[in-house]
C-alpha positions in Angstrom: 13.6 -44.8 41.0 15.2 -45.8 38.1 12.5 -45.0 35.6 12.1 -41.5 37.0 15.8 -40.9 36.2 15.5 -42.0 32.6 12.1 -39.9 32.4 13.9 -37.1 34.0 16.8 -37.4 31.2 14.4 -38.0 28.5 12.3 -34.7 29.4 15.6 -32.7 29.6 16.8 -34.0 26.4 13.7 -33.4 24.6 13.2 -29.8 26.0 16.8 -29.2 25.1 16.5 -30.0 21.2 13.0 -28.1 21.1 14.8 -24.7 22.1 18.0 -25.3 20.1 18.7 -22.7 17.7 20.7 -22.7 14.5 24.2 -21.3 14.4 24.0 -17.4 14.2 20.4 -17.2 14.8 19.1 -13.6 15.3 16.6 -13.8 18.2 13.3 -11.9 18.3 13.9 -8.4 19.0 17.3 -8.2 17.7 18.4 -6.8 14.1 19.0 -9.0 11.2 22.5 -8.6 9.7 22.9 -7.3 6.2 22.7 -10.5 4.1 22.7 -11.2 0.1 19.7 -12.0 -1.4 20.4 -14.2 -4.3 17.2 -14.4 -6.9 16.1 -17.6 -8.8 15.8 -15.1 -12.2 19.2 -13.4 -12.1 18.1 -10.4 -9.5 20.5 -9.6 -6.6 20.0 -7.5 -3.5 20.9 -7.0 -0.4 18.5 -7.0 2.8 19.5 -3.3 3.6 17.8 -2.7 0.1 14.3 -3.8 1.7 14.6 -1.4 4.9 12.0 1.3 5.4 9.2 -1.1 5.2 8.0 -3.9 7.6 8.9 -7.2 5.9 7.6 -10.6 5.6 10.1 -13.2 5.2 8.8 -17.0 4.6 11.3 -19.6 4.4 10.4 -22.6 2.4 11.4 -25.4 0.2 9.8 -27.0 -3.2 9.6 -30.3 -1.6 7.6 -29.3 1.6 4.0 -29.7 1.3 3.1 -27.5 4.0 5.2 -24.7 2.2 3.5 -25.3 -0.8 0.1 -25.3 1.0 0.6 -21.7 2.1 2.2 -20.0 -0.9 -1.0 -19.0 -2.3 -2.1 -17.2 0.4 1.1 -15.5 0.9 0.7 -14.4 -3.1 -2.6 -13.0 -2.2 -1.3 -11.2 0.9 1.4 -9.5 -1.1 -0.7 -8.3 -3.8 -3.5 -6.9 -1.3 -0.9 -5.2 0.9 2.2 -4.8 -1.1 2.1 -1.1 -0.4 2.3 -1.6 3.3 4.8 -4.1 3.8 7.1 -6.5 1.5 6.7 -10.2 1.2 9.7 -12.3 0.2 10.4 -16.0 0.2 13.9 -17.6 1.0 14.1 -21.1 -0.6 16.2 -23.7 1.3 16.3 -26.3 -1.7 20.1 -27.2 -2.5 19.4 -26.5 -6.2 17.6 -23.6 -7.8 15.5 -25.4 -10.6 13.0 -27.1 -8.2 12.2 -23.8 -6.5 12.3 -21.7 -9.6 10.2 -24.2 -11.6 7.6 -24.1 -8.5 7.2 -20.5 -8.5 6.6 -20.3 -12.3 4.0 -23.1 -12.2 2.3 -21.5 -9.3 2.3 -17.9 -10.9 4.2 -16.7 -7.5 5.1 -13.0 -8.2 6.7 -11.7 -5.0 10.5 -11.8 -4.9 12.0 -15.3 -3.9 15.7 -16.2 -3.4 17.8 -19.1 -2.9 19.5 -19.5 0.8 23.1 -20.0 -0.4 25.3 -21.9 2.3 22.4 -21.8 4.8 23.1 -18.3 5.6 19.6 -17.5 6.0 18.2 -20.6 7.2 20.9 -20.3 10.3 20.2 -16.4 10.4 16.5 -16.7 10.9 16.5 -20.2 13.0 14.8 -22.3 10.4 15.3 -25.5 12.0 12.1 -26.3 10.6 9.9 -25.1 7.7 8.0 -23.4 7.1 9.0 -20.6 9.1 7.8 -17.1 8.3 9.6 -14.1 10.0 8.0 -10.5 10.6 10.7 -8.0 10.5 9.9 -4.0 11.2 11.1 -1.3 8.9 14.6 -1.0 10.4 15.3 -5.0 10.3 14.4 -6.0 13.6 13.0 -9.4 14.0 9.4 -8.9 15.7 8.0 -12.3 15.8 8.9 -16.2 14.2 5.9 -18.3 13.2 6.6 -21.9 12.7 4.4 -24.1 10.6 1.9 -23.2 7.6 -0.6 -20.9 7.9 -3.3 -19.0 5.7 -1.6 -15.7 5.7 -4.5 -13.7 4.4 -7.0 -15.2 7.1 -8.6 -12.8 9.5 -6.3 -14.4 12.3 -3.1 -13.8 10.1 -4.4 -10.2 9.4 -4.3 -9.8 13.0 -1.1 -11.2 13.7 0.7 -9.3 11.2 -1.5 -5.9 11.9 -0.4 -6.1 15.5 3.4 -7.0 14.7 3.7 -4.0 12.5 1.2 -1.8 14.1 -0.8 -1.3 11.0 -4.7 -1.2 10.3 -5.2 -4.3 8.1 
């Protein structure tokens, strides 16, 4: 009987941790709040500047192997479909030098920004990375995809096409 209670307690604890969000997380179906985007190379904009076109937000870090592994496919996706939607990256690195150095070495051309004070990490619910968030043209969160993907693969293109209701 004691073992059953311990198992029940453990499962309840694991379930609550697995479903725990981040402070201020915007759930799927809700609008993202307007927030600043601080670029690594001196550029600045607000999220509202990107409205009017669907948006793919990738949350990553330079020290994250799976994040780096999917970066080339995000670059190809951005180059191929940049007229249909925007792709941006949000780095959770504490300091600007490692991600900016990585972006230059990897020849990543889509816009990337540094998360300051955990604003984006919390708003997007990035309690694990990589996290990719599909956002409609009004700023509504359509889908959150956790873990690395090959973003220009047929399977990923199908996910994106369905979410944005566009032909890929």
